[in-house]
N, C-alpha and C positions, 0 to 999 in steps of 0.2 A: 450402821449399828442396828437398825430395826430388822434388817435381813438376818443378821446374826442371832438376834433374840428369837425371831420366828423359827429359824432352823434349829436352834438349841431346844426350844420348847417342843418341837415336833419329835425330838428324840428323848423326851422326858427330863431334860435338864432344866434347872431353875436359874433365872437371871434376875438380878436386882441391881438397880442403880444406887450407889451410895455417895454421899457428899464428901466424906472424909474418912480417915482411918478409924476414928472413934465410932462412927456409924457402922463401918465394916465389922469392927470388933463386936459391937452390940448385936449385929445380925448373926454373926458366928455363935455368940454366946446363947442366943435364943434358940438356935437350931442344933446345939451340941449338948451332950450329956456326960462329958468326961474329958479326960486328958486329950490334948491336941498335939499332933506331930507338926512341928514348925521348923522347916529347914532354913538355913541361913542363906537367903537370897538377897542380892543387892537392893532391889526395889523395896522389898518388905522391911529390911533393916533400916534403910534411909527413911521410910515412912513411919517407923516406930511402931510396927504392928505388935511386936512382942510385948511392949509396955502397955499398949492399949488392951491387949487380950488379958494380961495380968490384972489390969484394973477391973475387968469384969468378974474376976475370981476364978476363971478357968485355969486348971493346971496345964503347964506346957512341958512337952518333951523336947528338949533341945540338945541332948547328948545321950550317950549309951543307947543308941538307936535300936540296934538289933534286940537287945534285951527288953526294952520298954515298948517297942512298937506294937506288939500284940495287945497291949492294954489301951491303945488309943481309940477314941470314939470318932476322931476325924483327923484328916490331914489338911494343912493349909499351905498353899503355894502361890507364887506369882505365875505369870505366863509370858512366854516370849512374844507370841502373837496369836491371833485367831483367824479362822477362815469363815467368812460370813455365809457362803453358799451351803455349807454343811453343818454349821454350828460347832466347829471343831476348834479345840484349844491345842496349841503346839508349844511344848516346853522342853528345854534341855534337861533331860533326866539322867545325865551322867552321874551326878553325885548320888550315892546310895540312899541318903536321907530323902532326896526328892522322889526316888522310885518307891521307897517305902510309904511316903506320905500320899502318893497318888494311887497306890494299888492295895494297900493292906486294910486301912480303916473302912468302916461302912459309909462314911461321908467324905467327900472331897470339896473343899472350898478353894476356889481359884480367884485371885484378884487380877483384874485386867484393865489396863488403860484403854478406853475406846479408840484412841488414836492408833492402836496396834491391831485393829480389825481390818483385815484385807478382804477384798471382794471374793476371791477364788484361789484355788490351789496354784494356778499358773502365776499369779502375782507373787506368791511366796517363794518361787524358785530362786531368785537372786539372794533372798535372805537365808534360805537353807544353804546355799553355796557358801555364803559368808560365815555362817555358823560352823560349817564343816572345815572351812579354811582356818578359822580361828582355833577350833578344837577338832582335829581330824578323827579322834576316837570317840566323838560325842554320840550319846544315845538321844534321839528325839522321840518324845512321846506325842502321839496324836490321840487326843481324848475327845470323843464325840458322845456325850451323854453318859449316863450311868453304865456300868459294866453289864453286858447282856450276853447270853449264850442260848442256844437252842439245841435240843437233841434231835435225833434222826426223825422223830415224830413231829418236829417243829413246835415243841412245847418251849415257849420262851421263859427264861428264868433271869431275873435281875439280881445283880450283886454277887454272883458266884466267883468270878475271877477278878474282882475289884469292887470299888464302891457302888453301893446301891443308890446313892444320891450324888449328884453333881450340882453344886451351887456356884455360879459365876457372879462375882461382884464387880460391877463396872465402876471404876473410880478414875475420873479425869485427873491428870497431873501426876499419876503414880509413876509412870515411865513411858516415854514414847519411843524408846530404843528397842527394836525387836531382837537385838542380840543380847538383851538383858531380861532376865526373868524376875 
């Protein structure tokens, strides 16, 4: 876990350990300033994240995604697993709502069970094979820090092609199944 946190921090990602879903919701509320895109993902539904976020007073976008997504201040997702060596999150982004939540708003909050942090990309190969066997047409997103791009003069710009901020919330007991986000 410490290697993941160090690698994520090197690429300007933020990482916070949270004790429970209420603490996660409070963190998201402190770092958000408007509606949240919240896809229906098994681990987040089971944990009661929508209810916890509603209790903070933040408005949630849970349907009519295409029309409402441009108004979102942040997207909130789970994660299938992470790669410690690079600070990378990996998640099944086949559902359009997940792709919108991870690419359109200026902030992305990702909840991750520390049990799903793998040491390196090679360790992830069997899991990736399983994901593609279960969902042959799946899109997998590899997210390493905030979105960044550079022009030919090597001028780095953050947040042009995706979120300018990535917050990873580590919560034990969320889901230790890397096939579930």
